[in-house]
C-alpha positions, 0 to 999 in steps of 0.5 A: 810523754813518750819519745815518739810524741816528742819527736812528732811534736818537734817535727810538726813545730820545725817543719813550717820553719824549715819550709820558710827557710828554704823559700827565703834562701831560694828567693835570695839565690834568685835575687843574686842571680838576677842582679849578676845577670843585669850587671853582666848584660850592661857590661856586655852592651857597653863593650860591644855596642858602645855608650849610645846603646848603653844609654838606651838601656833602662836603669839597673833597678828597672832591669832588675825588677822586670825579671820576666825579660831575659833577652837584652835585645828586648830592653834595647828595643824598648828605647829607654833612656835618661833623656 
C-alpha cells in the first residue's frame, strides 16, 4: 500500500467525522446564543416594563424553542401568562 493510498483512505475515513463535528459545534453555538438571548430579553422586559409584562411572557422553555421569533414584542403580543 502506497503512501498516497493511505492518505486518501485517511481523508475518506475522517471527512464525514469532521463534518459531523462541525455540524454539532454549530448547533451548540446556536443553542448557547439563543439561551443567552432569551435570558437577556427576559431581564430587559423585567427592568423596563415591570412584573406585569414579565408575567405575560411565555416560559423560558417556550421562548427558547420558538427560535424563529427574534422580536420580544411578538412574545408580549401573544399575551401568554401563567394564569
